[in-house]
Structure formats: structure tokens, C-alpha cells
DRENLUMBA-422072 format. One line per 10 residues: number of its first residue (from 1); for each residue y, z, x of N, C-alpha, C, O. Coordinates in steps of 0.1 Angstrom, whole numbers. Last residue first. Example, Ala and Ser with C-alpha at 12.3 -4.5 7.8 and 13.67 -1.06 7.14 Angstrom:
BEGIN
2	-22/71/128/-11/71/137/0/79/129/11/80/134 ~ -57/78/132/-45/78/123/-33/78/132/-33/85/142
END
This chain:
BEGIN
267	-419/-381/-6/-424/-393/-12/-430/-403/-1/-435/-413/-5 ~ -430/-348/6/-421/-359/6/-427/-372/0/-440/-373/0 ~ -437/-318/-10/-443/-331/-5/-432/-342/-5/-427/-344/-16 ~ -420/-289/0/-425/-298/-10/-429/-311/-4/-424/-314/7 ~ -417/-255/10/-421/-268/13/-424/-276/0/-429/-271/-10 ~ -391/-235/15/-401/-237/5/-405/-252/5/-397/-260/1 ~ -381/-215/42/-383/-229/37/-394/-229/27/-405/-225/29 ~ -358/-191/46/-371/-193/41/-372/-207/36/-365/-211/27 ~ -339/-174/70/-341/-187/62/-355/-188/59/-364/-187/67 ~ -317/-148/74/-331/-152/73/-333/-164/64/-329/-163/53
257	-293/-133/94/-296/-144/84/-311/-147/85/-316/-150/96 ~ -276/-101/96/-287/-110/100/-288/-121/89/-285/-119/78 ~ -252/-89/88/-260/-83/100/-270/-93/105/-273/-94/117 ~ -220/-97/79/-234/-102/79/-242/-97/91/-238/-100/102 ~ -195/-89/85/-203/-81/76/-217/-85/75/-226/-77/71 ~ -180/-120/92/-178/-105/92/-187/-98/81/-186/-102/70 ~ -198/-145/107/-191/-141/94/-192/-125/94/-202/-119/95 ~ -211/-153/130/-198/-146/132/-191/-142/119/-180/-137/119 ~ -228/-179/115/-226/-171/127/-212/-165/127/-202/-173/125 ~ -232/-196/94/-229/-182/91/-227/-173/103/-225/-161/101
247	-238/-221/107/-227/-220/97/-223/-205/94/-211/-203/92 ~ -259/-214/123/-247/-219/129/-235/-217/119/-224/-213/123 ~ -279/-209/104/-274/-198/113/-261/-202/120/-253/-193/122 ~ -281/-234/92/-277/-222/84/-272/-211/93/-261/-206/91 ~ -291/-249/114/-279/-253/107/-273/-241/99/-261/-238/100 ~ -316/-237/121/-305/-238/131/-291/-240/124/-281/-234/127 ~ -329/-242/97/-328/-229/102/-316/-228/112/-308/-219/111 ~ -329/-270/95/-321/-262/86/-319/-248/90/-309/-242/88 ~ -346/-277/118/-332/-282/117/-324/-274/107/-312/-271/110 ~ -370/-264/111/-362/-260/122/-348/-264/122/-338/-257/125
237	-377/-280/87/-376/-266/88/-367/-261/99/-357/-254/96 ~ -383/-306/83/-369/-303/85/-366/-288/86/-355/-283/87 ~ -410/-307/79/-405/-314/91/-390/-311/93/-386/-312/105 ~ -414/-296/54/-416/-288/66/-411/-294/78/-407/-287/88 ~ -388/-305/31/-400/-308/38/-401/-299/50/-391/-295/56 ~ -374/-280/9/-373/-292/17/-387/-294/23/-396/-287/21 ~ -355/-255/-4/-366/-264/-7/-365/-277/0/-356/-285/-3 ~ -346/-225/10/-343/-239/9/-356/-247/6/-366/-245/13 ~ -331/-194/7/-343/-202/4/-339/-216/3/-329/-220/-4 ~ -317/-170/27/-315/-184/22/-328/-191/20/-335/-193/29
227	-304/-139/28/-316/-146/27/-313/-159/21/-307/-160/10 ~ -286/-117/49/-285/-129/40/-299/-136/40/-305/-138/51 ~ -281/-83/48/-289/-93/54/-289/-105/44/-293/-103/32 ~ -268/-62/36/-260/-70/45/-269/-81/53/-264/-87/62 ~ -287/-53/17/-284/-45/29/-277/-53/40/-280/-51/52 ~ -292/-86/7/-296/-72/5/-294/-64/18/-299/-68/29 ~ -285/-116/-9/-281/-106/1/-286/-93/-2/-285/-88/-14 ~ -291/-151/-13/-291/-138/-18/-288/-128/-6/-288/-133/6 ~ -290/-185/-22/-285/-175/-13/-285/-161/-20/-281/-160/-31 ~ -307/-215/-20/-304/-204/-29/-301/-192/-20/-309/-188/-11
217	-301/-250/-17/-302/-237/-10/-299/-226/-21/-289/-227/-28 ~ -301/-278/-20/-311/-270/-27/-312/-256/-21/-324/-251/-19 ~ -286/-288/11/-291/-291/-2/-301/-281/-7/-309/-276/0 ~ -260/-276/28/-274/-274/28/-279/-277/14/-276/-269/5 ~ -234/-284/22/-239/-287/36/-254/-285/37/-261/-292/45 ~ -229/-275/-3/-226/-289/0/-231/-293/14/-232/-305/16 ~ -224/-242/8/-225/-251/-4/-221/-265/1/-211/-267/7 ~ -220/-225/29/-231/-235/30/-232/-245/19/-239/-255/20 ~ -197/-210/20/-197/-216/33/-208/-228/34/-205/-238/39 ~ -204/-199/-5/-192/-208/-4/-193/-216/9/-189/-228/9
207	-226/-183/3/-228/-194/-6/-217/-204/-5/-219/-217/-5 ~ -213/-164/18/-222/-173/24/-225/-185/16/-226/-196/21 ~ -198/-152/-3/-191/-158/8/-200/-168/16/-196/-179/19 ~ -218/-143/-20/-208/-152/-25/-201/-160/-14/-199/-172/-14 ~ -231/-125/-3/-238/-136/-8/-229/-147/-13/-231/-159/-11 ~ -210/-106/1/-215/-114/12/-223/-126/8/-222/-137/14 ~ -207/-96/-26/-196/-103/-19/-201/-112/-7/-197/-123/-6 ~ -232/-84/-29/-228/-95/-38/-217/-103/-32/-216/-116/-33 ~ -230/-64/-10/-240/-75/-8/-237/-87/-17/-239/-98/-13 ~ -210/-49/-21/-208/-55/-8/-218/-67/-6/-214/-77/0
197	-223/-41/-44/-210/-49/-45/-208/-56/-32/-204/-68/-32 ~ -244/-26/-33/-247/-37/-42/-234/-46/-43/-236/-59/-43 ~ -230/-6/-19/-238/-15/-12/-241/-28/-20/-241/-39/-15 ~ -218/7/-41/-209/1/-30/-217/-10/-22/-212/-20/-19 ~ -240/17/-54/-232/7/-60/-223/-1/-50/-221/-13/-51 ~ -248/36/-35/-257/25/-39/-250/14/-45/-252/2/-42 ~ -227/54/-36/-230/47/-24/-239/35/-26/-237/24/-20 ~ -210/49/-68/-219/56/-59/-221/48/-46/-216/36/-45 ~ -182/52/-88/-189/44/-78/-197/52/-68/-192/60/-61 ~ -187/65/-120/-182/67/-107/-190/59/-97/-202/58/-97
187	-199/63/-145/-190/52/-141/-183/55/-128/-172/49/-126 ~ -214/87/-149/-221/74/-148/-213/62/-144/-218/52/-140 ~ -194/107/-151/-201/105/-139/-209/92/-137/-210/87/-126 ~ -163/96/-166/-177/101/-168/-184/98/-155/-182/88/-148 ~ -139/83/-165/-141/95/-157/-155/101/-158/-158/111/-151 ~ -140/63/-183/-140/59/-169/-142/71/-160/-147/70/-149 ~ -137/77/-207/-150/71/-204/-151/68/-189/-161/71/-183 ~ -110/84/-206/-120/94/-207/-134/89/-203/-142/96/-196 ~ -99/59/-205/-96/68/-194/-107/79/-194/-112/82/-183 ~ -106/48/-230/-112/42/-218/-110/51/-206/-118/52/-197
177	-90/65/-247/-105/64/-249/-111/59/-236/-121/65/-231 ~ -64/59/-238/-69/72/-237/-85/73/-238/-91/80/-231 ~ -63/31/-244/-61/36/-230/-67/50/-228/-74/53/-219 ~ -65/32/-272/-75/25/-264/-75/30/-249/-85/32/-243 ~ -41/45/-278/-54/51/-282/-65/45/-273/-74/52/-268 ~ -23/26/-269/-24/39/-262/-36/47/-265/-42/54/-257 ~ -29/5/-288/-30/3/-274/-31/16/-266/-41/18/-258 ~ -47/18/-317/-35/13/-310/-38/12/-295/-48/17/-290 ~ -69/12/-343/-68/18/-329/-56/11/-322/-56/-2/-322 ~ -68/-5/-364/-63/9/-366/-61/15/-352/-51/23/-351
167	-72/-25/-340/-68/-27/-354/-61/-14/-358/-49/-13/-356 ~ -90/-35/-316/-76/-31/-317/-70/-34/-331/-65/-45/-333 ~ -121/-24/-309/-114/-32/-319/-99/-27/-320/-97/-16/-325 ~ -140/-25/-280/-129/-18/-288/-122/-28/-297/-118/-38/-292 ~ -171/-20/-268/-163/-30/-274/-153/-23/-283/-157/-16/-292 ~ -187/-11/-238/-180/-7/-250/-172/-19/-255/-166/-26/-247 ~ -202/-23/-219/-206/-9/-222/-199/-5/-235/-204/4/-242 ~ -214/-58/-225/-203/-47/-223/-209/-33/-226/-218/-31/-233 ~ -232/-76/-232/-226/-78/-219/-217/-66/-215/-213/-64/-204 ~ -238/-73/-258/-248/-67/-248/-242/-68/-234/-247/-62/-225
157	-221/-87/-274/-218/-73/-271/-227/-67/-261/-223/-57/-255 ~ -209/-119/-268/-222/-112/-269/-219/-97/-265/-216/-94/-253 ~ -186/-133/-264/-187/-125/-276/-199/-117/-277/-201/-108/-286 ~ -191/-150/-243/-183/-138/-240/-183/-128/-252/-179/-117/-251 ~ -223/-161/-236/-212/-161/-246/-204/-148/-245/-210/-137/-245 ~ -234/-180/-208/-233/-167/-215/-221/-167/-224/-211/-173/-221 ~ -237/-200/-190/-247/-199/-200/-246/-186/-208/-256/-181/-213 ~ -217/-204/-171/-226/-193/-169/-237/-192/-179/-247/-185/-177 ~ -202/-228/-178/-203/-223/-164/-214/-213/-162/-221/-213/-151 ~ -205/-231/-206/-207/-242/-197/-210/-238/-182/-218/-243/-176
147	-199/-205/-216/-212/-211/-219/-215/-222/-209/-226/-224/-204 ~ -173/-203/-207/-183/-193/-203/-197/-198/-205/-206/-196/-197 ~ -161/-225/-221/-160/-223/-206/-171/-214/-201/-178/-218/-191 ~ -166/-220/-247/-172/-232/-241/-172/-230/-226/-182/-234/-219 ~ -149/-198/-250/-163/-196/-252/-171/-208/-246/-181/-206/-240 ~ -124/-209/-245/-129/-198/-237/-144/-197/-238/-151/-195/-228 ~ -123/-228/-266/-124/-233/-252/-129/-222/-243/-136/-225/-234 ~ -122/-211/-288/-133/-220/-287/-135/-225/-273/-146/-227/-268 ~ -98/-198/-284/-110/-190/-284/-123/-199/-282/-132/-196/-275 ~ -80/-220/-286/-82/-212/-273/-95/-204/-273/-101/-204/-262
137	-84/-228/-312/-87/-237/-302/-89/-230/-288/-98/-233/-281 ~ -74/-205/-325/-88/-209/-327/-93/-219/-316/-104/-218/-312 ~ -48/-205/-316/-57/-194/-313/-71/-198/-314/-80/-194/-306 ~ -38/-229/-327/-38/-227/-313/-48/-216/-309/-55/-217/-299 ~ -41/-224/-355/-48/-235/-349/-49/-233/-334/-59/-236/-328 ~ -24/-201/-358/-38/-200/-361/-46/-211/-355/-57/-209/-349 ~ 1/-213/-352/-5/-202/-344/-20/-200/-346/-27/-198/-336 ~ 3/-232/-372/2/-236/-358/-4/-225/-349/-12/-228/-340 ~ 5/-215/-394/-6/-225/-394/-8/-230/-379/-19/-231/-374 ~ 28/-200/-389/15/-193/-390/3/-203/-388/-6/-200/-382
127	49/-217/-364/45/-214/-378/31/-207/-378/24/-207/-368 ~ 65/-201/-336/59/-212/-343/54/-207/-356/54/-195/-360 ~ 74/-184/-314/83/-189/-324/78/-202/-331/84/-212/-332 ~ 59/-172/-296/61/-186/-294/70/-192/-304/74/-204/-303 ~ 59/-145/-304/62/-148/-290/66/-163/-288/74/-166/-280 ~ 53/-146/-332/65/-139/-327/69/-144/-313/81/-146/-310 ~ 30/-160/-333/41/-165/-340/54/-159/-335/64/-166/-333 ~ 13/-143/-318/16/-156/-313/28/-162/-320/37/-169/-313 ~ 13/-121/-336/19/-119/-323/22/-133/-316/32/-134/-310 ~ 1/-132/-359/15/-126/-360/21/-125/-346/33/-128/-344
117	-24/-138/-348/-16/-149/-353/-1/-144/-354/8/-151/-350 ~ -34/-112/-342/-31/-122/-331/-22/-133/-335/-14/-137/-328 ~ -36/-102/-368/-27/-95/-358/-24/-105/-347/-12/-106/-342 ~ -56/-119/-378/-43/-118/-384/-33/-112/-375/-21/-117/-374 ~ -78/-115/-362/-71/-128/-361/-58/-127/-367/-48/-134/-363 ~ -79/-84/-345/-81/-92/-357/-73/-105/-356/-62/-105/-349 ~ -92/-81/-311/-81/-78/-321/-84/-87/-333/-90/-98/-332 ~ -111/-65/-286/-111/-75/-298/-100/-71/-307/-98/-59/-310 ~ -122/-62/-254/-111/-58/-263/-110/-69/-274/-109/-81/-271 ~ -149/-49/-236/-144/-60/-243/-134/-55/-254/-136/-46/-261
107	-158/-37/-204/-151/-35/-216/-147/-48/-223/-144/-58/-216 ~ -177/-20/-182/-175/-33/-187/-170/-32/-201/-177/-27/-210 ~ -177/-1/-153/-174/0/-168/-169/-14/-173/-159/-19/-169 ~ -202/1/-130/-190/-6/-133/-188/-6/-148/-197/-10/-156 ~ -227/11/-125/-216/20/-125/-203/14/-129/-193/21/-131 ~ -246/-11/-126/-245/-2/-138/-232/7/-137/-228/12/-148 ~ -246/-43/-120/-241/-31/-113/-238/-21/-124/-227/-22/-130 ~ -251/-67/-132/-262/-59/-128/-259/-46/-121/-268/-39/-116 ~ -226/-80/-136/-234/-75/-148/-245/-66/-145/-250/-58/-153 ~ -207/-91/-120/-212/-77/-117/-220/-71/-128/-221/-59/-130
97	-200/-116/-129/-204/-114/-115/-210/-100/-112/-216/-99/-101 ~ -193/-114/-155/-204/-122/-152/-210/-119/-138/-222/-119/-136 ~ -169/-100/-156/-181/-92/-160/-194/-100/-157/-205/-95/-156 ~ -150/-120/-147/-153/-108/-140/-166/-102/-143/-174/-99/-134 ~ -144/-142/-165/-154/-143/-155/-159/-130/-149/-170/-129/-145 ~ -109/-137/-173/-122/-144/-175/-131/-141/-163/-126/-138/-152 ~ -94/-104/-175/-94/-118/-175/-108/-124/-176/-117/-117/-180 ~ -87/-76/-155/-87/-82/-168/-86/-97/-167/-78/-102/-159 ~ -98/-48/-136/-96/-63/-137/-96/-67/-151/-105/-63/-159 ~ -89/-21/-118/-91/-25/-132/-88/-41/-132/-77/-45/-128
87	-103/-1/-92/-98/-14/-97/-100/-15/-112/-110/-11/-118 ~ -116/15/-71/-104/19/-79/-96/7/-84/-85/5/-81 ~ -127/-9/-46/-128/2/-55/-115/6/-61/-104/1/-57 ~ -130/-31/-30/-120/-21/-25/-121/-8/-33/-116/2/-29 ~ -146/-48/-42/-153/-40/-32/-143/-29/-27/-147/-20/-20 ~ -129/-63/-59/-137/-53/-65/-143/-43/-54/-144/-31/-57 ~ -118/-83/-41/-110/-72/-47/-118/-60/-52/-115/-49/-49 ~ -140/-98/-35/-132/-93/-24/-123/-81/-29/-121/-72/-22 ~ -149/-106/-60/-156/-95/-54/-149/-89/-42/-151/-78/-38 ~ -130/-127/-65/-131/-115/-74/-138/-103/-67/-133/-92/-67
77	-135/-145/-44/-122/-139/-45/-122/-126/-54/-116/-116/-51 ~ -162/-152/-50/-159/-146/-37/-145/-138/-38/-144/-127/-33 ~ -159/-163/-76/-167/-151/-74/-164/-144/-61/-163/-132/-61 ~ -144/-186/-70/-139/-175/-80/-146/-162/-77/-140/-152/-77 ~ -161/-199/-53/-148/-195/-48/-142/-184/-57/-136/-174/-52 ~ -184/-203/-70/-185/-195/-58/-172/-190/-53/-171/-179/-49 ~ -173/-221/-89/-178/-207/-93/-178/-198/-81/-175/-187/-82 ~ -168/-244/-73/-157/-237/-80/-161/-223/-84/-153/-213/-81 ~ -195/-250/-67/-185/-247/-56/-173/-239/-62/-169/-229/-56 ~ -206/-257/-91/-210/-245/-84/-201/-240/-73/-199/-229/-71
67	-190/-280/-97/-190/-269/-106/-194/-256/-98/-188/-246/-99 ~ -191/-304/-84/-183/-294/-78/-182/-281/-86/-176/-271/-83 ~ -206/-321/-99/-212/-316/-87/-204/-305/-80/-209/-298/-71 ~ -190/-329/-120/-200/-319/-122/-205/-313/-109/-208/-301/-109 ~ -164/-341/-126/-169/-338/-112/-179/-327/-113/-176/-316/-107 ~ -163/-347/-153/-158/-357/-144/-162/-354/-129/-162/-363/-121 ~ -171/-324/-165/-179/-337/-168/-175/-348/-158/-183/-357/-156 ~ -152/-306/-160/-164/-306/-151/-173/-318/-154/-182/-322/-146 ~ -135/-312/-182/-131/-314/-168/-143/-315/-159/-143/-324/-150 ~ -150/-305/-204/-145/-319/-203/-142/-322/-188/-144/-333/-183
57	-156/-277/-199/-166/-287/-202/-162/-302/-200/-169/-309/-194 ~ -129/-265/-193/-140/-267/-183/-151/-277/-187/-154/-285/-178 ~ -103/-261/-201/-110/-273/-204/-122/-276/-196/-125/-287/-193 ~ -95/-236/-191/-95/-238/-205/-102/-251/-210/-107/-252/-221 ~ -99/-239/-163/-105/-228/-170/-106/-231/-185/-116/-228/-192 ~ -83/-261/-157/-98/-262/-156/-105/-251/-163/-116/-254/-169 ~ -58/-250/-161/-63/-261/-170/-78/-262/-170/-84/-264/-180 ~ -59/-234/-138/-58/-228/-151/-62/-238/-162/-69/-234/-171 ~ -59/-254/-119/-71/-245/-120/-71/-238/-133/-81/-236/-139 ~ -35/-266/-122/-47/-274/-125/-59/-265/-127/-68/-268/-135
47	-19/-245/-114/-18/-250/-128/-30/-258/-132/-34/-258/-143 ~ -26/-242/-87/-29/-231/-97/-29/-237/-111/-37/-233/-119 ~ -41/-270/-71/-29/-262/-75/-33/-253/-87/-41/-256/-95 ~ -70/-268/-51/-64/-273/-64/-52/-265/-68/-53/-252/-67 ~ -86/-259/-31/-76/-269/-28/-72/-276/-41/-70/-289/-41 ~ -102/-238/-32/-107/-250/-39/-98/-262/-37/-101/-273/-40 ~ -87/-218/-19/-100/-223/-13/-104/-236/-19/-109/-245/-11 ~ -65/-217/-36/-63/-220/-22/-76/-225/-16/-76/-235/-8 ~ -78/-210/-60/-71/-223/-59/-69/-227/-45/-69/-239/-41 ~ -86/-184/-53/-96/-194/-55/-90/-208/-54/-96/-217/-49
37	-61/-171/-52/-70/-172/-40/-80/-183/-42/-83/-190/-32 ~ -52/-175/-79/-44/-179/-68/-53/-181/-55/-51/-191/-48 ~ -73/-163/-94/-70/-177/-95/-62/-183/-83/-65/-193/-78 ~ -70/-137/-86/-83/-143/-83/-81/-159/-84/-86/-166/-76 ~ -45/-130/-95/-47/-131/-81/-60/-138/-77/-60/-146/-67 ~ -46/-125/-122/-41/-138/-118/-44/-141/-103/-45/-152/-98 ~ -55/-97/-120/-61/-107/-128/-58/-121/-122/-67/-128/-117 ~ -55/-61/-115/-53/-75/-110/-60/-84/-120/-69/-80/-127 ~ -44/-28/-106/-47/-38/-117/-45/-52/-112/-35/-55/-106 ~ -57/1/-90/-50/-12/-89/-54/-21/-100/-66/-21/-104
27	-53/33/-105/-61/23/-100/-52/10/-98/-41/9/-103 ~ -44/57/-118/-39/54/-105/-48/44/-98/-51/45/-86 ~ -50/59/-144/-61/63/-135/-56/62/-120/-64/66/-111 ~ -27/49/-156/-32/63/-160/-42/68/-150/-42/80/-147 ~ -25/24/-145/-15/33/-142/-20/48/-145/-17/57/-137 ~ -48/13/-157/-47/13/-143/-37/24/-139/-39/32/-129 ~ -40/14/-184/-52/22/-180/-52/23/-165/-55/34/-160 ~ -18/-3/-184/-16/11/-187/-28/20/-183/-26/31/-178 ~ -32/-27/-178/-21/-22/-170/-18/-8/-172/-16/0/-162 ~ -51/-29/-199/-55/-29/-185/-44/-23/-176/-47/-15/-168
17	-34/-31/-222/-43/-20/-220/-48/-18/-206/-48/-7/-201 ~ -20/-55/-217/-13/-42/-218/-22/-30/-216/-18/-21/-209 ~ -42/-73/-217/-34/-71/-205/-26/-58/-205/-25/-51/-195 ~ -52/-70/-243/-60/-66/-232/-52/-64/-219/-55/-55/-211 ~ -40/-78/-266/-35/-66/-260/-43/-61/-248/-42/-50/-243 ~ -47/-102/-276/-56/-91/-280/-52/-78/-273/-59/-68/-274 ~ -36/-127/-268/-29/-118/-278/-38/-108/-284/-37/-104/-296 ~ -68/-141/-260/-53/-142/-259/-47/-134/-271/-53/-134/-282 ~ -95/-118/-255/-89/-131/-259/-74/-130/-258/-68/-119/-255 ~ -110/-101/-227/-102/-101/-239/-98/-115/-242/-97/-124/-233
7	-126/-77/-206/-126/-91/-212/-118/-91/-225/-120/-81/-233 ~ -122/-58/-179/-118/-59/-193/-118/-74/-196/-110/-82/-191 ~ -139/-36/-157/-135/-50/-160/-133/-51/-175/-140/-45/-183 ~ -134/-11/-133/-134/-14/-147/-131/-29/-149/-121/-34/-143 ~ -147/11/-110/-143/-2/-112/-144/-5/-127/-154/-1/-133 ~ -138/43/-93/-146/34/-101/-140/20/-102/-129/17/-97 ~ -134/77/-89/-134/64/-82/-143/55/-90/-155/58/-92
END
């Protein structure tokens, strides 16, 4: 029993590897579902959300204040799936949200630009020059997206447990390698890991609820207890404590809410 996240560029066979790996392990495979659920929360049509992923720096320049809200919704939808266990996820963002959970197998799939160009030429019926231009543009946008939203470069190998180069290694070879790794004891979901995932999900859910309603709030969760740090004047302490508790009251899974006011001097 475990969770696997697969990061990949376009035409890198990551989708094929993820689907075959999930079938091999009898795991659920998902990717686009996160966008669908987040778009419903964010009240943006899926096509616009997809465009937002590829054009994040320019798009968020127009409504920067909604950046954190967008991330919270994606994170909440992603973690809602992950906490079910026996999951293979492929796509953007996943590994950012669970980078501190050691039992989750984090994979990066890399293919040569030559092979990717050939595949795009075949699928899109375009010239070699056009395929190379589009792939280079897509890679640059994906990198900008992750850097703009998370400050992390998807090409950084330290983010992953393993980086596989699909060159001499074929899709089925990669599936076999990853299947063997996924069965190792260190990548089996422990009770401690389940608690960490569940706490991450509750923190994301609470963050989504209070975002925009409580200024300068930082939300964390441990053992199903929500901790909210708020920087404000002491005169507003009781007001914010009541407001946070009212907002999170009745949220399934939350045992308790603790609000900590970090005072600063008013002008």
C-alpha cells in the first residue's frame, strides 16, 4: 500500500508509465481530476484553469491576490485523493504538496528532446521546427509556473526519489523498475504517514475556508488539531478567535482549533 507521484514533461511517456504502473500495482491512477475539482472550487472553467497552469506568471500578474487561493484549492483536491492511499498521480504540482512525507515515492520521468520532438510531430502532424519550438515553450512555461507559484524548479533532482530517463529504457522497463521500488518497505504507507497526509489535507481545507476572510493567517495542522497564527493588534484578538472558530466549526475531521495572535504595534 502506498502513494506514487510522477512528474513529467509533455511527450515524455509519463502518462503511459503512470497508467501501466497503476494497473500493475492495482492502484488508482489520476491527474485531470484535480483540475476539475479545483476549477469547481475556484469558479473558473477547466479550459481557463489549464491555461492558467501554462501561463501562470502572466495570468497571476493580473490577479496576484488570488494566487494563494488557487494553490489552496489545487492542494485540497490533490490531498483528498492522496489520503485514500494506493494512488498513482501524474501531472503538475503533486510532489510540492507532499515533499516532506518520506513514504511517498516521488518520480521524475525525463525523455530526450529528440524523441519528444518526433512524438509531437507524429501526434500533431507538424514540422520538426514547429514541434521543437512548441516543446521548448511548454517546458519553459511549466518551469516558470512552478517557480512562480512554489519557488521550486521541477528539474531539481533533489525533489525526487528517482529520475528515470526514457531513452534506452522503454516504458515497460520503467514500469517494472518503479513497481519493484514501490514494493520496498520504505515506500509502504505507515500509520505515521497517514496522519501526516490527513493533517496536510485538513490544513489545506482550513486554509481554503479562511483565505480572504482572515488577513495574514498561517494555518498548520497536527494530529487533527488546526493551529492558526494571525498577525494583528491585540485589540482584535478575541474578534479573530471567534471568527476563525465560527468559520471552521463543524468541518469534518477537525478535532480542535487553536488561534495564536502574534501582536504588532498599530500605527
